[in-house]
Each structure stands twice: as structure tokens, then as C-alpha cells.
N, C-alpha and C positions, 0 to 999 in steps of 0.2 A: 259448723265452721268449715271453711274450705281447707283442704289438705295443703301441706307445705309445698312450695314450688320445687323442693328437693325430693319430693316423693317419687318413688320408682314408677308410680302410675303415670307420671308425666313423660316417661321415656318409652320408646317403642318396645314391644315385646322382644325379649332376647337380651335386655339389659344394655350395659354400656357398650358392648361389642357391636350390637346392632346400630346404636346411635352413631358410633364412630364410622361404621361402614356407610351409613346413609349420608353422613357429612362428607366423607371422601367422595362418594358418588356424585353428590351435588357439586362439589368443587370441580371434579373432572368435567361434568356437563357444562358448568359455567365457563371453564377455560376453553372447552371445545367450541362453545358458542362464540366466545370472543375471537378465537382463531378463525372461525368461518366468517365472522363479520369483517375482520381485517383483510382476509383474502378477497372477499367480495368488493372491498374498497381499494383494490390494487396494492394491498400490503405485500411487502417483499421480505424474503428471508435474507439474513446477512451473517456472514461468518466473521468472527472477531479476528483482528490481527494480533498475533501473540508470538512470544519467543518460540513456542512449540511449532508454529507454522513456518517460521524461518529455519528452525533446526531441521524440520522435516524436508523442506526444499533443499537445504544445503546438503543434507545426507544423500538425497536422491541425485542431486547434480554432481556430487563428487563420485558417486558410485556408478553413474551411467557411463558405459564404455564407448558410446557413440561419440566420435570425434567432433560432431557438430553440436554437441551439448552447449547450450547458451544460457548464461546467467545474467540477469538484469539487476544491477546495483544502483542505489541512489535513494530517492525518497518518493513521495506520493506522485510527483509529476510523471515519472517513468512507470510507476505502478498503474496509474489511471490512464496514461496516454498511450501506452504500448499495447496493441491488440494481439492477443495470442491467436485469435482467429485469422487475422491478416497475415501474421507470421507463418502459420500453418498453411495457408493458401499459397504462399510463395515458396516455402521450403519443405512442404510435405510433412513428414514426421520427425523433423529435427527437434530434439528435446529442448524445452524452454522452461526455465525456473525463475520465479520472481523472488528476489531477495532484497527488495526495496522497503525500508522501514519508514515510518512517518516522520518527515521533517528532519532527517539525520544524515550526516556525511557518511559516504561509503568507505572512507579511508581504512578503518579498522578491519572491515571484512575483506577489503582488497589486499591488505597486508597479510592477513591470515591465509588467503588463497595462495599468495606468493611464497610465504615462508614456511607454512605448515601443512601444505597439501601438495598433491601432484597434478592439480588441475591444468589442462592444456587445451581447453576448448575455446569457446567464444565468450567475450565479456562486453556488454554494453553498460558503460558506467556514466551515469548522469551526475555532472558536476556543476557547481556554481562558485562564485567568489566566497559566499558564506560557508560552503562546505570545504573550503581550504583555509579557514581562519581559526585562530586560537587553538582550543583543545578539541577541535572537530575530529581529530584522529582517534579520540576515545569514544565517540558517540555510539558506535555499534559494538563496542567491547562486550556488552551484555549478551549479544547474540552469540558471539564466539565463545564466551565463558559458559553459557548455558549449553551450547552444543558439545563442548569438550567435557564438562563436569557433571551435567545433570540429565542429558538426553539419553534415556534408557527405555527398556521395554515398558515399564509402568507408565512413563510419560507419553510414550507413543499410543498406548491403549487409551489413556485419558484424552489425548488429543483427538483421536479418531472418534471416540464416543461423543465428545463435545461437538465435533463437526457434524456428526449424524443428527444430533438433537437440534443444533442451530440451523442446519440445512433443511429441516422439516417443519420447524415451528417459527412462524412470524413473531410470535410472542417473545422469542429469545432476543429479538432486536431491541436495543436499548430504548429507542424512541417510542416503541410500542409496549413498554413495560406496563404491568397492571396499574402501578401507581400513576403513571403518566396518563394512561387511558381514563382512569377514574377522575383525575384532576381535570382533564380536558372536557370530558362529557358533562361535568358539573358546570362548566363555564361556556362551552361552545357546542355546536351541533355537528362538528366534523372531527376528524382525527387530529392528532397534535398539529399545531399551527404551521410548522415547517416540516413537511413530509421528508422522510429520510431520503437523501439524494446521493449518499455514498454507499455503495454496496460492494462487499468483498466476496470472492469465490474461494473455493478450497485451494486453488492454485496460488492464492495470494494476489491475484489480479483484482483491481478495483474498477468500478464503473461509477462515473459521476453523471447523474441525470439532473441537469440544472432546470429542466422543464418542471420539476417537482418543487422548486423553490419559489414560494409565492412572492417574495420580496428580495430580488437580487441585490438591492442596495445594502442589505445586511452583510453581504459577502465582500463589500468593497474594502480594499486595503487602506492603510492610513494615508493621510494626505502626504504630498511630496515633502521630503525632509530637506533641510537646509544643506547646501554644499559645505557648510562649515563643519559638518559631522565627518567629513572625509579625513582620515588620518592613517598613518602606517599601521599595518597589522603585524604585531610582533611574532605571531606564530606562522605566518604565511610561508616564509622561506623554508622553515623546518618541515612543514606539511608538503610543500612542493618536493622536497628531497625524499620524503616518505613515498609520495606518489610515484616519482620517477624510479625509485629503487624497486618498488613492487611491480611496476609495469615492465621494467627491464627484466626482472626475474621471471615473470610470466611469459614474456615474448621469447626469452632465451630457450624455453622448452616447448615452444610452438604455439602458445596461446595467441589468439587474434583479439585485439582490443579496440574498442571505440570509446573515446572520451567525448561526451556530448553535453553541450549546454542547451537544455530544452527551453522553449519559449516562455516568457512572461511578458506582460504588457501593462500599459497604464502606469499608475503610480507605483505599482509593485516593481516594475522594471526600472523606473526612474530612481526609486529608493535604493534598489540593489546596485545599480550602476553608479550611484553617488557614493555609496559606502565602499564598494569594490569595483572601481572603474575597470572596464574591460582591458584597456590598453596597459594598465599597471599590473593586472592579475591574470586573467584568462590568457591574454596574448603571450605571457611569459612562461606558460607551461609548455615545455618542449615535448615533442612527439618522437620518441625513438622509432627506429625502423619497425614496421609491423603494427604501428598504432595509427588509427585514424582519429583525427581531431576535428570536431564539427561544432560550430556555433550557429545558433538558429538565425542570426542576422546575416549569415553568409549564404543561406539558402532561402530565397524569397518565398517559395511556396510553403515552406515550413512556418515561417514567421507570419504568414497571412491567416493561419488558423485562429479562430476566436477562442478566447479563454474568458468565460462569463465572470469568473472571480479573479481575473487577471493572472491566473497561475495554472489552471488545469483545463484539459481538453474535455469537452462534453462527450459522453459515450456515443452519441450519434455521429461524431466526427473522428473517433479514434481509429477506425479502420483506414480511412483515407489518410489521416495523419501518419499512421504507422507505415503505410505504403510509401508515402512521400519520404519519410525518414529513411527507410530501407533503401530506396532508390538513391538517395543522397549518399548513404554509406557505401553502397556498391560502386558508385561512380568514383569514390575515393579509395577503392581497393579492398573494402570489407565484403568479401564474398564467402558464401557458405558452400562447402564442398558437397559433392554428390554423396549419397549414402554408400 
């Protein structure tokens, strides 16, 4: 009679330890093979956006003694549309830190910089009507609270360790997870059907590669909304006061600030301007002395850049877009000092 399947004769010599060792080695070889396969198919590493990344950049920005230190506030449009390379090409080694969170108003972080820091460098703040509405002033509170209450040596070590792993393994990118790869290979002959087109670097800068999206129609914004949806925003005036107070406090100690409405197009712009008409909202934001205010519609060259998803600049255009934006800011008085 055959021996039981549980017999030690079925395991490699050395017992359970050898079996586990061989299993681990096989798993490592499998993962290494998948990593090589992904890289050969233009797979890219991607660093996740996190509270730790914002806290790290905030700490570095506040601690940097260079008077040209520049912080970028806002959401994904400034994170993906503003090129650090183009900025460095124009201003040399002026320090630049990305503090733009996904889809959130910069009011909470701007207020923190004004009221609870000594920052006096440069600020480029991306704003829109939506980012001045309702409870938008609370949206970045989690960044402030995390930086103040939880950002410590242990969190810094975890953050840098995670960055090292994510920066070296394509497998760490969510679209190329093991589960997604297995599911895809069972049904298709290629990588996941929509290749990852948003890539983040350690600085927090993002790159949107729309050439990797096979069906751009999937990124289309909703159809144009009815003008009947326009109604007064009860939180707008209070948020305008918060903005003006923060801006005044920062400029009083020497900070230079640009309030920028970055471009959107198509239905996205129509929807935004229907809900928050420029003449009733953006135009009523006052600009104290020392503050540059720029709307993309007022600079023809900026408004001409294409946004494949009606909201973000493709990475192939971001250097030219940033150069045009900086030129427009300079022409309005936003100039970076010499070292």
C-alpha cells in the first residue's frame, strides 16, 4: 500500500525547514521573474502619495534657510503640471517642495503656514471656485495634524524604507499587483488593460502620461450640467476671509505669493464655471500688495495647452507649460531673488 501523503518521505531531506526554504526560494524567483517581465514591458515604479510624504516636504520646506524656498500648494493639477526640472533650469538651485494633495483645497495648509510657522519664502497656490467652497478649509487638516502630532523619527524611517522599496520594485505599483497580473493574464495577453499613467516621484511631483491610456474616452468628465445648479455658496465668504487673512499674514513677513487658477477645459471647465462663475467668485478674491493673481484665461499661451482628461497637463507638455506659467508670473511681479 502506498505511504500516506503526510509521510516525511514526501518532503525534501532536512524536514520542514528545508521545505519552507525551498518554498521561499521559489516565491522569490517567481517575484523576480514577474519584476523582470514588467520592466521589459515598460513597467514603471510609482511612489504612493501619503501623509508622510507631505509631512516630509513640509518639514524640509520650513527648515530650509534659503529665502527662495518655494512651496507648491493645491491639488493634482499643480502637482502634475508644474515641472521641477523647468523650475530648476530657470532658477538654478532654488529649493522647491510639493505640498499638493489629491483633489483638496489648500486653505488649511495655507492657514497653518501663516499662523503656526515662520515661513517667508515663495508660495504658488493653485485655487479654483471649488477650493473656496463649503468646508474646503478643513480638507488638508489631516496633513497639518499628522505633521504636528505624529511625524517622528519612527515615521520618518518607515517613510524612507517604503520609498526605497517602492522606488525599486514595479510590483509595488497597485495596477501591477500580483492579483491584478494573475487576473489579467488569465483573460488577456497583455498587462492590465489601462497601463498606469500617473506616476509619483519621491519629491511628490506627479507625471501624467496619457499616451499610455488606451481609451481616453474613459477619462471624460461628466456631461455639461444645467445652469439651474448655480446657487450661492454659503461658505465662500468665510473662506475668502480665511484666505485673505492667511495671505496678509504671510506677506507681512516677506513671503511672496501667487494665487493661480490653472487651466481646465471642455465640460469640466463648463461645469466648474457654471457652479462657481468666475465673475462671482474668482474675480472677487482681492490681491493684497505682494500677491500675484493669475487666471489661465488671462494668459492665452497657458490656456492653449491641451488637457487630455480636461484637467491635467500631459508630462510631455509640462516643461513648456511651467515655463509659460513662470514667465506670466514674472511679468506680474513674481520674481525669484538671486542666491
